[in-house]
Backbone as CSV, one residue per row, in Angstrom:
resi,resn,N_x,N_y,N_z,CA_x,CA_y,CA_z,C_x,C_y,C_z
1,MET,15.936,-25.962,18.211,17.225,-25.704,17.585,17.286,-26.395,16.235
2,ARG,17.615,-25.654,15.192,17.746,-26.251,13.877,19.179,-26.727,13.723
3,ALA,19.413,-27.992,14.101,20.776,-28.503,14.160,21.464,-28.475,12.808
4,SER,20.716,-28.770,11.750,21.334,-28.792,10.426,21.835,-27.411,10.041
5,ARG,21.068,-26.381,10.399,21.464,-25.008,10.094,22.734,-24.647,10.849
6,ARG,22.797,-25.000,12.138,23.986,-24.711,12.939,25.194,-25.421,12.363
7,ARG,25.035,-26.676,11.970,26.167,-27.408,11.421,26.674,-26.746,10.150
8,LEU,25.759,-26.193,9.350,26.164,-25.518,8.129,27.035,-24.321,8.446
9,ILE,26.606,-23.511,9.409,27.381,-22.330,9.775,28.725,-22.745,10.346
10,VAL,28.722,-23.717,11.235,29.960,-24.165,11.853,30.894,-24.764,10.814
11,ALA,30.337,-25.552,9.884,31.165,-26.207,8.879,31.770,-25.212,7.918
12,SER,31.010,-24.212,7.547,31.450,-23.312,6.503,32.265,-22.147,7.024
13,LEU,32.142,-21.814,8.309,32.866,-20.661,8.829,34.364,-20.883,8.738
14,ALA,34.812,-22.141,8.906,36.241,-22.396,8.816,36.576,-23.856,8.973
15,LEU,37.865,-24.125,9.228,38.358,-25.489,9.310,38.036,-26.127,10.648
16,THR,37.583,-27.366,10.642,37.283,-28.051,11.892,38.425,-28.979,12.271
17,ALA,39.160,-28.588,13.301,40.132,-29.448,13.963,41.000,-30.241,12.998
18,LEU,41.737,-29.569,12.162,42.593,-30.256,11.208,43.643,-31.093,11.930
19,PRO,43.785,-32.359,11.594,44.806,-33.162,12.246,46.211,-32.689,11.899
20,PHE,46.366,-32.026,10.736,47.679,-31.557,10.311,47.851,-30.073,10.575
21,GLY,46.855,-29.433,11.177,46.878,-27.991,11.310,47.097,-27.509,12.717
22,ARG,46.029,-27.225,13.426,46.125,-26.583,14.718,46.927,-27.420,15.709
23,LEU,47.851,-26.768,16.394,48.609,-27.446,17.424,47.668,-27.830,18.545
24,ARG,47.575,-29.109,18.830,46.664,-29.602,19.845,47.400,-29.788,21.162
25,ALA,47.174,-28.849,22.070,47.832,-28.940,23.367,47.346,-30.143,24.152
26,ALA,46.208,-30.735,23.727,45.689,-31.916,24.410,46.679,-33.069,24.336
27,ASP,47.626,-32.994,23.359,48.654,-34.022,23.257,49.651,-33.916,24.394
28,VAL,49.651,-32.786,25.110,50.633,-32.539,26.156,50.006,-32.569,27.546
29,CYS,48.983,-31.776,27.766,48.396,-31.630,29.092,46.891,-31.894,29.063
30,LYS,46.395,-32.425,30.149,44.969,-32.701,30.274,44.195,-31.388,30.380
31,GLY,43.059,-31.333,29.684,42.176,-30.180,29.815,42.278,-29.172,28.700
32,ALA,42.957,-29.513,27.588,43.145,-28.553,26.512,42.036,-28.587,25.470
33,ALA,41.144,-29.554,25.531,40.095,-29.668,24.520,39.140,-28.481,24.596
34,THR,38.813,-27.928,23.445,37.923,-26.777,23.358,36.545,-27.201,22.880
35,ASN,35.593,-26.254,22.873,34.227,-26.533,22.464,33.585,-25.228,22.017
36,ILE,32.375,-25.304,21.498,31.678,-24.117,21.007,31.204,-23.228,22.163
37,LEU,31.078,-21.945,21.874,30.543,-21.008,22.860,29.050,-21.229,23.063
38,GLY,28.322,-21.478,21.977,26.880,-21.657,22.067,26.143,-20.327,22.092
39,PRO,24.822,-20.375,21.981,24.031,-19.141,21.881,23.640,-18.520,23.217
40,ALA,24.017,-19.140,24.340,23.497,-18.697,25.635,24.475,-17.860,26.448
41,TYR,25.625,-17.523,25.880,26.608,-16.741,26.642,26.117,-15.311,26.874
42,ARG,26.371,-14.773,28.081,26.091,-13.383,28.410,27.349,-12.751,28.995
43,LYS,27.684,-11.583,28.527,28.818,-10.856,29.075,28.472,-10.256,30.439
44,ASP,29.527,-9.896,31.176,29.411,-9.129,32.416,28.776,-9.883,33.574
45,ALA,28.912,-11.199,33.596,28.453,-11.953,34.771,29.287,-11.534,35.984
46,PRO,28.701,-11.517,37.175,29.441,-11.057,38.368,30.355,-12.145,38.926
47,PHE,31.373,-11.709,39.689,32.194,-12.670,40.425,31.367,-13.203,41.593
48,ARG,31.488,-14.480,41.848,30.695,-15.135,42.893,31.568,-16.086,43.704
49,GLU,31.016,-16.520,44.835,31.620,-17.590,45.620,30.948,-18.922,45.310
50,ARG,29.678,-18.858,44.916,28.907,-20.040,44.529,28.202,-19.735,43.211
51,LEU,28.092,-20.750,42.354,27.316,-20.544,41.127,25.832,-20.659,41.434
52,ALA,25.471,-21.619,42.280,24.080,-21.806,42.705,23.960,-21.505,44.188
53,GLU,23.025,-20.665,44.524,22.803,-20.343,45.931,22.211,-21.536,46.668
54,SER,22.377,-21.548,47.970,21.778,-22.608,48.791,20.274,-22.647,48.563
55,GLY,19.714,-23.827,48.423,18.288,-23.963,48.185,17.929,-24.033,46.716
56,GLU,18.906,-23.897,45.812,18.634,-24.023,44.379,18.120,-25.432,44.091
57,PRO,16.965,-25.575,43.423,16.439,-26.912,43.114,17.418,-27.710,42.253
58,GLY,17.528,-28.994,42.569,18.405,-29.853,41.797,19.357,-30.627,42.675
59,THR,20.125,-31.518,42.068,21.100,-32.327,42.781,22.357,-31.511,43.049
60,PRO,22.751,-31.347,44.315,23.949,-30.554,44.622,25.184,-31.104,43.921
61,LEU,25.970,-30.208,43.365,27.187,-30.567,42.628,28.265,-29.547,42.959
62,THR,29.434,-30.028,43.313,30.587,-29.156,43.514,31.594,-29.425,42.399
63,MET,31.937,-28.383,41.663,32.901,-28.503,40.575,34.269,-28.029,41.048
64,THR,35.291,-28.813,40.746,36.659,-28.494,41.117,37.558,-28.707,39.903
65,GLY,38.774,-28.198,39.998,39.728,-28.424,38.926,40.908,-27.496,39.052
66,VAL,41.823,-27.616,38.101,43.032,-26.795,38.062,43.205,-26.257,36.654
67,VAL,43.564,-24.985,36.556,43.873,-24.373,35.268,45.391,-24.335,35.123
68,THR,45.890,-24.878,34.006,47.328,-24.988,33.793,47.743,-24.396,32.454
69,ASP,49.060,-24.248,32.284,49.647,-23.914,30.986,49.631,-25.196,30.151
70,ALA,49.123,-25.110,28.925,48.915,-26.310,28.113,50.210,-26.993,27.690
71,HIS,51.321,-26.287,27.733,52.572,-26.876,27.261,53.518,-27.278,28.374
72,THR,53.384,-26.649,29.535,54.240,-27.015,30.666,53.467,-27.801,31.722
73,CYS,52.148,-27.734,31.683,51.265,-28.359,32.668,51.396,-27.721,34.051
74,LYS,52.047,-26.567,34.126,52.181,-25.884,35.408,50.926,-25.067,35.705
75,PRO,50.486,-25.015,36.963,49.288,-24.252,37.332,49.434,-22.778,36.994
76,LEU,48.320,-22.154,36.629,48.298,-20.737,36.289,47.549,-19.957,37.361
77,ARG,48.258,-19.081,38.014,47.647,-18.224,39.017,46.866,-17.105,38.334
78,GLY,45.688,-16.807,38.843,44.938,-15.642,38.400,44.081,-15.829,37.172
79,ALA,43.981,-17.051,36.652,43.070,-17.278,35.538,41.637,-17.044,36.007
80,VAL,40.783,-16.562,35.114,39.385,-16.288,35.442,38.483,-17.220,34.642
81,LEU,37.547,-17.848,35.331,36.563,-18.712,34.693,35.215,-18.008,34.669
82,ASP,34.633,-17.916,33.494,33.263,-17.420,33.321,32.417,-18.662,33.067
83,VAL,31.433,-18.921,33.940,30.705,-20.192,33.935,29.209,-19.938,33.824
84,TRP,28.499,-20.785,33.064,27.051,-20.673,32.972,26.435,-22.019,32.644
85,GLN,25.165,-22.204,33.061,24.462,-23.462,32.857,22.956,-23.242,32.969
86,VAL,22.198,-24.299,32.642,20.740,-24.241,32.769,20.325,-24.603,34.191
87,ASP,19.075,-24.250,34.524,18.503,-24.656,35.808,17.825,-26.008,35.667
88,ILE,17.120,-26.438,36.698,16.501,-27.760,36.706,15.392,-27.889,35.669
89,LYS,14.904,-26.762,35.160,13.889,-26.782,34.112,14.503,-26.797,32.705
90,GLY,15.817,-26.713,32.637,16.487,-26.690,31.345,16.547,-25.318,30.716
91,ASP,16.406,-24.263,31.533,16.389,-22.896,31.016,17.641,-22.124,31.423
92,TYR,18.153,-21.299,30.503,19.205,-20.349,30.817,18.569,-19.021,31.236
93,ASP,19.240,-18.310,32.111,18.849,-16.937,32.419,19.438,-16.054,31.324
94,THR,18.620,-15.651,30.370,19.114,-14.906,29.210,19.088,-13.397,29.389
95,ASP,18.300,-12.902,30.363,18.224,-11.446,30.522,17.975,-10.981,31.945
96,GLY,17.988,-11.879,32.905,17.712,-11.490,34.289,18.837,-10.677,34.901
97,ALA,18.460,-9.703,35.725,19.459,-8.852,36.362,20.338,-9.627,37.339
98,GLY,19.833,-10.743,37.850,20.575,-11.514,38.837,21.578,-12.481,38.257
99,PHE,21.622,-12.653,36.914,22.537,-13.594,36.273,22.457,-14.967,36.955
100,HIS,21.262,-15.507,36.996,21.032,-16.790,37.658,21.859,-17.899,37.021
101,LEU,22.594,-18.634,37.854,23.462,-19.729,37.425,24.490,-19.274,36.391
102,ARG,24.962,-18.054,36.588,26.053,-17.485,35.801,26.999,-16.781,36.765
103,GLY,28.283,-16.905,36.530,29.215,-16.219,37.409,30.653,-16.422,37.003
104,LYS,31.530,-15.603,37.594,32.964,-15.690,37.341,33.675,-16.119,38.618
105,PHE,34.783,-16.835,38.414,35.572,-17.340,39.528,37.056,-17.160,39.205
106,LYS,37.810,-16.634,40.150,39.246,-16.434,39.957,40.001,-17.586,40.587
107,CYS,40.911,-18.172,39.829,41.661,-19.320,40.325,42.675,-18.894,41.382
108,ALA,42.985,-19.803,42.271,43.926,-19.530,43.356,45.364,-19.557,42.832
109,ALA,46.309,-19.342,43.739,47.723,-19.307,43.362,48.192,-20.620,42.756
110,ASP,47.572,-21.712,43.169,47.947,-23.026,42.623,47.102,-23.415,41.418
111,GLY,46.363,-22.431,40.854,45.555,-22.691,39.667,44.229,-23.363,39.941
112,ALA,43.943,-23.644,41.228,42.744,-24.399,41.560,41.498,-23.511,41.591
113,TYR,40.361,-24.123,41.290,39.069,-23.452,41.436,38.096,-24.432,42.085
114,ARG,37.032,-23.877,42.619,35.993,-24.692,43.262,34.735,-23.849,43.371
115,PHE,33.610,-24.398,42.973,32.348,-23.688,43.161,31.207,-24.690,43.319
116,ALA,30.191,-24.264,44.040,29.014,-25.090,44.281,27.921,-24.729,43.292
117,THR,27.249,-25.739,42.766,26.146,-25.535,41.839,25.191,-26.719,41.967
118,VAL,24.380,-26.946,40.958,23.530,-28.137,40.891,23.793,-28.817,39.555
119,MET,23.506,-30.111,39.493,23.697,-30.844,38.255,22.762,-30.296,37.177
120,PRO,23.309,-29.871,36.035,22.427,-29.401,34.959,21.609,-30.550,34.398
121,VAL,20.543,-30.220,33.709,19.697,-31.246,33.102,19.840,-31.150,31.588
122,PRO,19.544,-32.232,30.870,19.557,-32.160,29.407,18.351,-31.381,28.899
123,TYR,18.476,-30.854,27.690,17.332,-30.182,27.076,17.447,-30.365,25.563
124,GLY,16.319,-30.577,24.896,16.337,-30.805,23.453,17.248,-31.957,23.106
125,VAL,18.168,-31.725,22.170,19.113,-32.763,21.780,20.405,-32.686,22.589
126,ARG,20.528,-31.690,23.453,21.769,-31.483,24.174,21.824,-32.250,25.482
127,PRO,22.956,-32.890,25.767,23.125,-33.581,27.047,23.404,-32.597,28.172
128,LYS,23.520,-33.096,29.374,23.877,-32.259,30.524,25.269,-31.660,30.307
129,HIS,25.397,-30.361,30.554,26.700,-29.733,30.359,26.778,-28.411,31.112
130,ILE,28.002,-27.993,31.380,28.299,-26.692,31.972,29.295,-25.992,31.058
131,HIS,29.042,-24.713,30.783,29.911,-23.919,29.917,31.029,-23.252,30.720
132,PHE,32.221,-23.189,30.115,33.367,-22.504,30.708,34.032,-21.614,29.661
133,LEU,34.362,-20.392,30.058,35.220,-19.510,29.272,36.362,-19.090,30.188
134,ALA,37.565,-19.576,29.896,38.722,-19.302,30.741,39.628,-18.277,30.069
135,THR,40.054,-17.275,30.828,40.923,-16.237,30.287,42.062,-15.942,31.259
136,ARG,43.180,-15.540,30.676,44.326,-15.069,31.464,45.240,-14.306,30.522
137,GLU,45.847,-13.247,31.027,46.737,-12.436,30.200,47.864,-13.295,29.627
138,GLY,48.118,-13.134,28.334,49.174,-13.887,27.673,48.729,-15.217,27.102
139,TYR,47.443,-15.539,27.291,46.920,-16.817,26.821,45.674,-16.595,25.956
140,GLU,45.423,-17.541,25.065,44.234,-17.461,24.235,42.984,-17.691,25.079
141,PRO,41.864,-17.041,24.727,40.606,-17.378,25.410,40.275,-18.842,25.157
142,HIS,39.900,-19.535,26.198,39.642,-20.982,26.111,38.163,-21.238,26.391
143,ILE,37.443,-21.619,25.353,36.008,-21.895,25.457,35.807,-23.397,25.449
144,THR,35.082,-23.912,26.425,34.876,-25.349,26.496,33.579,-25.654,27.218
145,GLN,33.236,-26.935,27.276,32.054,-27.394,28.006,32.389,-28.688,28.726
146,CYS,31.835,-28.840,29.901,31.992,-30.064,30.685,30.728,-30.901,30.530
147,TYR,30.887,-32.159,30.112,29.768,-33.085,29.967,29.852,-34.168,31.038
148,PHE,28.782,-34.934,31.204,28.701,-35.872,32.316,28.448,-37.293,31.833
149,ASP,29.225,-38.200,32.385,29.156,-39.610,32.019,27.763,-40.173,32.301
150,GLY,27.303,-41.064,31.421,26.023,-41.724,31.622,24.860,-41.082,30.902
151,ASP,25.054,-39.900,30.306,23.979,-39.238,29.574,23.927,-39.830,28.160
152,GLU,22.806,-40.437,27.810,22.690,-41.100,26.510,22.823,-40.130,25.341
153,ARG,22.604,-38.839,25.593,22.717,-37.861,24.511,24.172,-37.578,24.134
154,ASN,25.107,-37.978,24.989,26.520,-37.723,24.687,26.940,-38.324,23.348
155,SER,26.410,-39.497,23.042,26.806,-40.186,21.812,26.111,-39.635,20.576
156,LYS,25.102,-38.783,20.783,24.323,-38.258,19.662,24.614,-36.795,19.365
157,ASP,25.147,-36.081,20.333,25.422,-34.661,20.155,26.746,-34.486,19.409
158,PRO,26.747,-33.809,18.253,27.977,-33.685,17.470,29.045,-32.821,18.121
159,PHE,28.687,-32.064,19.167,29.654,-31.181,19.794,30.363,-31.821,20.993
160,VAL,29.905,-32.998,21.420,30.512,-33.658,22.574,31.834,-34.305,22.177
161,LYS,32.871,-34.043,22.967,34.168,-34.696,22.800,34.404,-35.572,24.023
162,LYS,34.879,-36.771,23.794,34.990,-37.720,24.906,35.897,-37.219,26.022
163,GLU,36.915,-36.417,25.664,37.823,-35.920,26.693,37.197,-34.850,27.578
164,LEU,35.993,-34.392,27.221,35.284,-33.396,28.028,34.246,-34.034,28.960
165,ILE,34.114,-35.350,28.919,33.130,-36.047,29.755,33.775,-36.449,31.075
166,ILE,33.127,-36.078,32.181,33.631,-36.440,33.501,32.626,-37.337,34.211
167,ALA,33.100,-38.050,35.232,32.247,-38.924,36.039,32.343,-38.467,37.490
168,PRO,31.410,-37.637,37.959,31.462,-37.154,39.344,31.392,-38.302,40.351
169,THR,31.981,-38.078,41.510,31.916,-39.048,42.600,30.975,-38.522,43.680
170,GLN,30.481,-39.433,44.484,29.549,-39.079,45.550,30.311,-38.819,46.841
171,ALA,30.001,-37.711,47.489,30.584,-37.397,48.788,29.464,-36.889,49.676
172,GLY,28.952,-37.768,50.542,27.791,-37.409,51.348,26.593,-37.220,50.443
173,GLY,25.943,-36.086,50.538,24.789,-35.813,49.688,25.118,-34.963,48.486
174,THR,26.414,-34.803,48.173,26.835,-33.934,47.091,27.688,-34.689,46.088
175,LEU,27.505,-34.393,44.817,28.377,-34.916,43.779,29.589,-34.007,43.641
176,ILE,30.761,-34.599,43.432,32.002,-33.848,43.242,32.514,-34.142,41.843
177,GLY,32.639,-33.094,41.039,33.155,-33.261,39.687,34.478,-32.548,39.519
178,ARG,35.402,-33.191,38.823,36.704,-32.562,38.545,36.828,-32.330,37.047
179,PHE,37.124,-31.059,36.691,37.234,-30.671,35.290,38.421,-29.722,35.160
180,ASP,39.549,-30.253,34.678,40.756,-29.448,34.521,40.748,-28.725,33.177
181,ILE,41.432,-27.596,33.123,41.483,-26.767,31.920,42.933,-26.362,31.661
182,ALA,43.376,-26.510,30.412,44.733,-26.120,30.031,44.663,-25.016,28.984
183,LEU,45.349,-23.914,29.244,45.308,-22.756,28.354,46.527,-22.722,27.431
184,GLN,46.274,-22.358,26.194,47.346,-22.262,25.211,47.857,-20.831,25.140
185,ARG,49.161,-20.686,25.107,49.755,-19.352,25.045,49.421,-18.670,23.719
186,GLU,49.320,-17.354,23.778,49.042,-16.595,22.567,50.173,-16.787,21.551
187,THR,49.783,-16.861,20.285,50.750,-16.961,19.198,50.975,-15.568,18.625
188,PRO,52.208,-15.079,18.627,52.447,-13.736,18.071,52.041,-13.691,16.600
189,PRO,51.442,-12.592,16.162,51.087,-12.478,14.745,52.332,-12.528,13.868
190,ASP,52.161,-12.952,12.633,53.245,-12.939,11.668,53.832,-11.528,11.567
191,ARG,55.138,-11.426,11.366,55.766,-10.100,11.338,55.265,-9.252,10.175
192,ASN,54.697,-9.899,9.182,54.113,-9.170,8.054,52.594,-9.075,8.176
193,ALA,52.088,-9.219,9.403,50.641,-9.324,9.603,49.879,-8.117,9.082
194,THR,50.393,-6.921,9.321,49.656,-5.717,8.933,49.342,-5.703,7.447
195,SER,50.339,-5.961,6.605,50.096,-5.966,5.163,49.367,-7.225,4.717
196,LEU,49.672,-8.344,5.361,49.041,-9.611,4.985,47.553,-9.605,5.298
197,TYR,47.189,-9.092,6.492,45.788,-9.108,6.906,44.908,-8.239,6.020
198,ARG,45.490,-7.195,5.450,44.703,-6.367,4.530,44.263,-7.171,3.305
199,GLN,45.059,-8.159,2.926,44.696,-9.008,1.802,43.540,-9.948,2.164
200,PHE,43.437,-10.300,3.445,42.369,-11.191,3.896,41.033,-10.468,4.037
201,ALA,41.079,-9.165,4.251,39.863,-8.395,4.515,38.894,-8.491,3.345
202,GLY,37.596,-8.535,3.668,36.570,-8.593,2.639,35.346,-9.326,3.128
203,VAL,34.434,-9.602,2.220,33.190,-10.300,2.529,33.226,-11.680,1.881
204,TYR,32.876,-12.697,2.670,32.882,-14.074,2.203,31.483,-14.666,2.384
205,GLN,31.028,-15.414,1.389,29.704,-16.026,1.479,29.820,-17.427,2.063
206,ILE,29.080,-17.667,3.141,29.043,-18.974,3.790,27.937,-19.826,3.195
207,ALA,26.767,-19.219,3.041,25.585,-19.881,2.495,24.689,-18.771,1.965
208,PRO,23.654,-19.101,1.201,22.755,-18.040,0.716,22.236,-17.181,1.870
209,GLY,22.521,-15.890,1.808,22.065,-14.966,2.838,22.940,-14.916,4.074
210,VAL,23.963,-15.772,4.157,24.848,-15.799,5.332,26.242,-15.407,4.889
211,GLN,26.745,-14.316,5.452,28.048,-13.789,5.066,28.885,-13.480,6.293
212,ILE,30.184,-13.555,6.104,31.101,-13.148,7.156,32.000,-12.056,6.589
213,THR,32.131,-10.964,7.348,32.972,-9.846,6.947,34.263,-9.899,7.751
214,VAL,35.393,-9.892,7.061,36.705,-9.942,7.700,37.316,-8.547,7.650
215,VAL,37.748,-8.058,8.815,38.273,-6.704,8.931,39.680,-6.747,9.523
216,ALA,40.614,-6.050,8.890,41.991,-5.970,9.379,42.203,-4.643,10.088
217,LYS,42.737,-4.714,11.312,43.088,-3.517,12.069,44.483,-3.721,12.644
218,GLY,45.474,-3.174,11.931,46.852,-3.357,12.359,47.232,-4.827,12.352
219,ARG,47.707,-5.323,13.489,48.134,-6.724,13.616,47.029,-7.606,14.175
220,HIS,45.779,-7.185,13.961,44.632,-7.968,14.406,43.686,-8.200,13.231
221,LEU,43.026,-9.342,13.255,42.090,-9.699,12.191,40.770,-10.108,12.844
222,TYR,39.697,-9.383,12.513,38.403,-9.598,13.148,37.390,-10.129,12.136
223,TRP,36.348,-10.766,12.663,35.269,-11.259,11.810,33.917,-10.822,12.361
224,HIS,32.971,-10.645,11.447,31.595,-10.325,11.825,30.653,-11.164,10.969
225,LEU,29.770,-11.901,11.623,28.770,-12.730,10.948,27.481,-11.927,10.833
226,ASN,26.894,-11.875,9.649,25.717,-11.013,9.467,24.472,-11.561,10.144
227,GLN,24.439,-12.849,10.449,23.305,-13.407,11.178,23.713,-14.726,11.820
228,GLY,23.096,-14.992,12.976,23.306,-16.259,13.641,22.080,-17.136,13.516
229,GLU,22.241,-18.372,13.881,21.103,-19.278,13.823,20.099,-18.989,14.930
230,ASN,20.620,-18.731,16.128,19.773,-18.496,17.289,20.122,-17.161,17.933
231,GLN,19.161,-16.599,18.641,19.432,-15.390,19.407,20.545,-15.676,20.405
232,GLY,21.551,-14.829,20.423,22.666,-15.034,21.330,23.877,-15.675,20.691
233,ASP,23.757,-16.177,19.458,24.923,-16.720,18.770,25.992,-15.646,18.621
234,ALA,27.249,-16.043,18.719,28.346,-15.097,18.538,28.345,-14.564,17.109
235,LEU,28.350,-13.252,16.982,28.362,-12.610,15.670,29.680,-11.893,15.390
236,ASP,30.511,-11.736,16.407,31.773,-11.017,16.246,32.874,-11.743,17.002
237,GLY,34.091,-11.600,16.507,35.225,-12.181,17.200,36.522,-11.841,16.506
238,GLU,37.623,-12.344,17.064,38.945,-12.119,16.488,39.550,-13.442,16.089
239,PHE,40.143,-13.485,14.905,40.863,-14.666,14.467,42.128,-14.812,15.307
240,VAL,42.359,-16.004,15.834,43.561,-16.294,16.619,44.585,-16.944,15.685
241,PRO,45.766,-16.332,15.484,46.718,-16.869,14.502,47.295,-18.223,14.893
242,ARG,47.408,-19.089,13.896,48.067,-20.382,14.058,49.337,-20.424,13.190
243,THR,49.170,-20.108,11.914,50.289,-19.946,10.995,50.016,-18.664,10.217
244,GLN,50.801,-18.423,9.171,50.606,-17.204,8.392,49.230,-17.149,7.761
245,MET,48.688,-18.300,7.357,47.422,-18.334,6.621,46.285,-18.983,7.398
246,ARG,46.578,-19.609,8.510,45.560,-20.377,9.247,45.298,-19.753,10.612
247,PHE,44.021,-19.774,11.014,43.585,-19.126,12.254,42.583,-20.024,12.987
248,PHE,42.432,-19.737,14.280,41.447,-20.439,15.102,40.324,-19.479,15.448
249,VAL,39.081,-19.969,15.445,37.900,-19.184,15.810,37.336,-19.803,17.097
250,PRO,37.697,-19.258,18.283,37.314,-19.890,19.546,35.812,-20.046,19.734
251,GLU,35.030,-19.045,19.312,33.583,-19.076,19.562,32.899,-20.258,18.896
252,TYR,33.444,-20.709,17.779,32.847,-21.837,17.054,33.745,-23.069,17.052
253,ASP,34.876,-23.012,17.770,35.769,-24.150,17.930,36.206,-24.721,16.583
254,ILE,36.625,-23.839,15.686,37.018,-24.263,14.350,38.249,-23.498,13.887
255,ASP,38.937,-24.049,12.887,40.078,-23.400,12.268,39.685,-22.863,10.902
256,ALA,40.394,-21.861,10.450,40.107,-21.247,9.155,41.398,-21.002,8.398
257,THR,41.441,-21.383,7.138,42.609,-21.153,6.300,42.224,-20.315,5.094
258,PHE,42.936,-19.212,4.899,42.730,-18.375,3.721,43.560,-18.951,2.571
259,VAL,42.955,-18.998,1.376,43.587,-19.668,0.237,43.700,-18.702,-0.938
260,ARG,44.859,-18.731,-1.601,45.085,-17.882,-2.770,44.715,-18.620,-4.058
261,ASP,44.325,-17.828,-5.068,44.078,-18.415,-6.382,45.386,-18.492,-7.167
262,GLU,45.308,-18.888,-8.428,46.514,-19.069,-9.227,47.264,-17.770,-9.497
263,HIS,46.595,-16.638,-9.237,47.226,-15.343,-9.436,47.792,-14.763,-8.133
264,GLY,47.645,-15.500,-7.046,48.167,-15.057,-5.765,47.217,-14.234,-4.929
265,ALA,45.980,-14.063,-5.394,44.988,-13.280,-4.650,44.173,-14.192,-3.733
266,ILE,43.837,-13.685,-2.534,42.974,-14.438,-1.621,41.570,-14.464,-2.214
267,ASP,41.040,-15.652,-2.465,39.700,-15.698,-3.059,38.732,-16.603,-2.319
268,HIS,39.178,-17.364,-1.305,38.232,-18.165,-0.526,38.862,-18.643,0.781
269,VAL,38.011,-19.158,1.639,38.437,-19.862,2.848,38.051,-21.320,2.663
270,LEU,38.943,-22.205,3.014,38.720,-23.640,2.834,38.497,-24.321,4.178
271,ASP,37.493,-25.196,4.263,37.328,-25.963,5.493,37.830,-27.387,5.287
272,SER,37.916,-28.140,6.367,38.570,-29.443,6.340,37.844,-30.474,5.492
273,ARG,36.591,-30.199,5.153,35.844,-31.131,4.313,35.780,-30.671,2.861
274,GLY,36.568,-29.670,2.535,36.628,-29.215,1.165,35.556,-28.219,0.785
275,ILE,34.799,-27.720,1.753,33.772,-26.710,1.476,34.435,-25.341,1.337
276,LEU,34.129,-24.645,0.254,34.715,-23.346,0.000,33.793,-22.225,0.464
277,MET,34.384,-21.198,1.056,33.674,-19.990,1.431,34.223,-18.897,0.530
278,LYS,33.490,-18.557,-0.500,33.979,-17.711,-1.576,34.022,-16.246,-1.170
279,LYS,35.127,-15.585,-1.519,35.246,-14.143,-1.277,34.469,-13.409,-2.355
280,THR,33.543,-12.546,-1.927,32.673,-11.849,-2.890,33.069,-10.388,-3.083
281,SER,33.809,-9.825,-2.135,34.263,-8.431,-2.303,35.429,-8.146,-1.368
């Protein structure tokens, strides 16, 4: 993994966690912290009762938790978790028909979930982690990762957030981990979104040879990246509105603000470190 290249794309695509910008539901309810999607996500994983079948090599681990509304902290019935992780060799199933160590789980009426798996292992510069994509009607897609206490790579990986680190407990021969998730309600688009989004549409340069195309379709604003760093990187998505000019990009866990020039025309996107993404057409 070329970490410097990934950081460039992540840094330039948009704003990273502005303290004055994105409403942080983590200030209200536990489990609201988000994370990157990463290059290993696969669509259409099947619903399962267990993530790892009996006999899967590795240390048995049972993951539990509750999915809640990020502002009321009340449990959400019917939320769906899409989960994936590496095996004991540190490999993802990227194309197998069986979707090994990948699956979906529907939360119970009290928002609770539970599934059996094995403890993931670290690989490369990345610590042990499990990926989660939580969805529910009326709420923003919530992309996050669960990390594990005691992994020395936690302090070195730039994507690790301390609020995402859990410390499983021992119960017999199985580890029990609790990882709660809080979903943020969808923000209605600005009432002038249709005309406003047309002004945002165009091609923006992130780095030499790396461009993002912004497309407006009614009250929706989409993005397309012409290339990713790794096979499987997210190349398409929808901007999630925060304010009239600022949006969240769930796949890369970043915010983006469109900026006007002195004549009132949109001419760049600004990130939190002052890096400009210039509009070229």
